C-alpha atoms as one frame of an Amber mdcrd trajectory, in Angstrom:
protein
  69.705  43.525 -12.553  66.128  42.542 -14.350  63.655  41.557 -12.568  64.577
  38.245 -14.441  67.397  37.529 -12.484  65.931  38.293  -9.128  63.522  35.409
  -9.715  65.687  33.517 -10.917  67.653  34.061  -7.472  64.713  33.490  -5.918
  64.025  29.710  -7.591  67.050  28.903  -5.862  66.106  28.836  -2.746  67.813
  30.843  -0.999  66.033  33.951   0.948  69.076  34.493   2.973  70.451  35.885
  -0.180  66.777  37.573  -1.766  66.983  39.748   1.221  70.084  40.778   1.863
  69.728  41.447  -1.822  66.843  43.044  -2.070  67.929  45.028   1.156  71.039
  46.068  -0.976  68.515  47.519  -4.247  66.432  49.605  -1.995  69.208  50.858
  -0.186  70.850  51.931  -3.807  67.776  53.270  -4.606  66.359  55.007  -2.098
  69.755  56.800  -3.144  69.251  56.949  -6.465  65.349  58.348  -6.439  67.500
  61.313  -3.307  70.110  62.335  -5.609  68.043  63.142  -8.280  65.368  65.483
  -6.106  68.181  66.885  -5.597  69.669  67.316  -8.769  66.284  68.393  -9.561
  65.534  71.070  -6.943  68.365  72.913  -7.990  67.349  72.478 -11.313  64.002
  74.189 -11.143  65.404  76.818  -8.645  68.431  77.809 -11.543  71.353  76.652
  -8.751
């Protein structure tokens, strides 16, 4: 999902949907970041 899409949703004036959406995106990003960090550390350790 691009930032322009997020902006379009915001312009529609549905703050509840936006906060829910941002929360979902944030959580997904956190998981993705953690997974990448774990992969990176495993790679460095030669696991």
